[in-house]
C-alpha positions as CSV (number, residue, x, y, z in Angstrom):
1,X,-2.2,9.7,15.7
2,X,-0.3,8.1,12.5
3,X,-2.1,8.0,8.8
4,X,-1.2,6.5,5.5
5,X,-2.6,6.6,2.0
6,X,-3.0,3.2,0.3
7,X,-4.7,1.4,-2.7
8,X,-6.3,-1.6,-2.1
9,X,-7.2,-4.5,-4.7
10,X,-10.5,-5.5,-5.6
11,X,-11.9,-8.2,-3.3
12,X,-11.3,-11.5,-5.2
13,X,-7.4,-10.1,-5.5
14,X,-7.5,-9.3,-2.0
15,X,-9.0,-12.5,-0.4
16,X,-6.5,-14.7,-2.7
17,X,-3.4,-12.7,-1.1
18,X,-4.9,-12.9,2.2
19,X,-5.2,-16.5,2.1
20,X,-1.8,-16.6,1.3
21,X,-0.8,-14.5,4.1
22,X,-2.4,-16.0,6.6
23,X,-1.0,-19.6,6.0
24,X,1.9,-18.6,7.6
25,X,1.2,-15.7,9.8
26,X,-0.5,-12.3,10.4
27,X,0.9,-9.5,8.5
28,X,-0.9,-7.0,10.8
29,X,-2.4,-5.0,7.8
30,X,-4.9,-5.9,5.1
31,X,-3.3,-6.2,1.5
32,X,-2.4,-3.0,-0.1
33,X,-0.5,-0.8,-2.1
34,X,1.2,2.0,-0.3
35,X,0.7,5.1,-1.6
36,X,2.2,7.7,1.2
37,X,4.2,5.7,4.0
38,X,2.9,6.3,7.4
39,X,3.2,10.0,9.0
40,X,2.0,11.7,12.1
41,X,0.8,15.1,10.3
42,X,1.0,18.3,11.9
43,X,-2.6,19.0,10.7
44,X,-4.3,15.8,10.4
45,X,-7.8,17.3,9.0
46,X,-5.8,19.4,6.6
47,X,-3.5,16.1,5.8
48,X,-6.6,14.0,5.3
49,X,-8.5,16.6,2.9
50,X,-5.3,17.0,0.7
51,X,-5.2,13.3,-0.1
52,X,-9.0,13.3,-0.7
53,X,-8.7,16.3,-2.7
54,X,-5.8,14.9,-4.7
55,X,-7.3,11.4,-5.3
56,X,-10.7,12.6,-6.1
57,X,-9.2,14.9,-9.0
58,X,-7.4,11.6,-10.1
59,X,-9.0,9.6,-12.6
60,X,-9.1,5.7,-12.0
61,X,-6.1,3.7,-13.4
62,X,-5.2,0.3,-14.3
63,X,-2.6,-1.7,-12.3
64,X,-0.8,-4.6,-13.2
65,X,0.6,-7.4,-10.4
66,X,3.2,-9.3,-12.5
67,X,5.5,-11.0,-10.2
68,X,6.8,-11.1,-6.5
69,X,10.5,-9.8,-5.0
70,X,12.2,-9.0,-1.9
71,X,13.4,-6.1,0.0
72,X,16.6,-7.8,1.0
73,X,15.7,-10.9,3.3
74,X,12.9,-8.9,5.5
75,X,9.9,-8.4,3.6
76,X,8.7,-10.4,0.3
77,X,6.3,-8.3,-2.0
78,X,4.2,-8.4,-5.1
79,X,5.6,-6.0,-7.8
80,X,3.2,-3.2,-9.0
81,X,3.4,-1.8,-12.5
82,X,1.4,1.3,-12.9
83,X,2.4,4.7,-14.5
84,X,-0.6,6.1,-13.2
85,X,0.1,5.4,-9.6
86,X,3.7,7.1,-9.9
87,X,1.9,10.0,-11.5
88,X,-0.7,10.0,-8.4
89,X,2.2,9.7,-5.8
90,X,4.2,12.7,-7.5
91,X,1.0,15.0,-7.2
92,X,0.6,14.0,-3.8
93,X,4.0,14.1,-2.0
94,X,4.4,18.0,-2.7
95,X,0.8,18.7,-1.6
96,X,1.6,16.8,1.7
97,X,4.7,18.4,2.5
98,X,3.3,21.5,4.2
99,X,1.1,19.4,6.6
100,X,4.0,16.8,7.5
101,X,7.0,17.7,9.9
102,X,10.1,18.9,7.8
103,X,12.2,15.5,8.7
104,X,9.7,13.5,7.3
105,X,10.4,14.7,3.8
106,X,14.1,14.4,4.2
107,X,14.2,11.0,2.9
108,X,14.2,9.8,-0.8
109,X,10.8,10.8,-2.0
110,X,10.7,7.8,-5.2
111,X,7.9,5.4,-5.2
112,X,8.7,1.7,-5.2
113,X,5.3,0.5,-5.7
114,X,4.5,-3.0,-4.3
115,X,2.1,-5.1,-2.2
116,X,3.4,-6.4,0.6
117,X,3.0,-10.2,1.7
118,X,5.0,-10.5,4.4
119,X,7.5,-8.9,6.8
120,X,10.1,-10.4,8.8
121,X,9.3,-8.5,11.8
122,X,5.7,-9.8,12.0
123,X,6.9,-13.3,12.5
124,X,7.3,-14.7,9.0
125,X,10.3,-16.8,8.5
126,X,12.5,-17.2,5.6
127,X,11.1,-20.8,4.9
128,X,7.4,-18.9,4.9
129,X,8.6,-16.6,2.3
130,X,9.9,-19.4,0.2
131,X,6.4,-21.2,0.4
132,X,4.5,-18.0,0.0
133,X,6.5,-16.6,-2.9
134,X,5.7,-20.0,-4.6
135,X,2.0,-19.6,-3.9
136,X,2.0,-16.2,-5.0
137,X,4.0,-16.8,-8.2
138,X,1.5,-19.9,-9.1
139,X,-1.4,-17.3,-8.6
140,X,0.1,-14.3,-10.6
141,X,1.5,-16.4,-13.6
142,X,-1.8,-18.8,-14.0
143,X,-3.4,-15.5,-15.9
144,X,-2.5,-12.0,-15.6
145,X,-3.3,-10.5,-12.7
146,X,-4.8,-6.7,-12.8
147,X,-7.3,-4.4,-11.6
148,X,-8.5,-0.7,-12.1
149,X,-7.7,1.3,-9.0
150,X,-11.0,3.1,-8.0
151,X,-9.9,4.5,-4.8
152,X,-7.6,5.5,-2.2
153,X,-8.3,4.2,1.5
154,X,-6.4,6.5,4.0
155,X,-5.4,4.4,7.3
156,X,-4.9,5.6,10.7
157,X,-3.4,4.3,13.7
158,X,-5.2,5.6,16.8
159,X,-2.7,4.7,19.0
160,X,0.8,3.7,19.1
161,X,0.5,0.1,20.2
162,X,-2.4,-0.7,18.0
163,X,-2.7,-1.7,14.2
164,X,-3.8,0.7,11.4
165,X,-7.1,0.5,10.4
166,X,-9.0,2.0,7.6
167,X,-10.3,5.6,8.4
168,X,-11.5,6.8,4.8
169,X,-12.0,5.7,1.1
170,X,-12.0,8.3,-1.5
171,X,-13.2,7.7,-5.0
172,X,-10.8,8.3,-7.7
173,X,-12.2,11.0,-10.4
174,X,-15.4,12.9,-9.7
């Protein structure tokens, strides 16, 4: 089973971003900011416990969503600005290392915080990306979009062919 951890925006932002996405297709996952990308933990229970402990000892923090951007021509996203998100990531990754296969930790450890709007492999076309970007930019520029992150959501994928599903929400801070 695979797991990952993310931050879900509050309902009013969540709904607006989902509305933009769903006009053009199915992104296969709810709007979120990935904190730890998907992995198959060696010990899932310990992995979930580390995420839970780390998040519960980290205070809520502010996140700003300033603009859109691309990863090549395959992913359209909303940029994320948050120093505290990077700090949480930097605490979490070394703590999880012992519960993940060694090859997971060979890649870059840096974080490029973003909220994915659409991925080409999910069927979004370049024309969809242009239209989605216009709608998202209009939303983001109408007034500053920001929120306080209050919890980390742990997702799991029960089977290889299924979709990731919410598994557990962990409140930030005690």
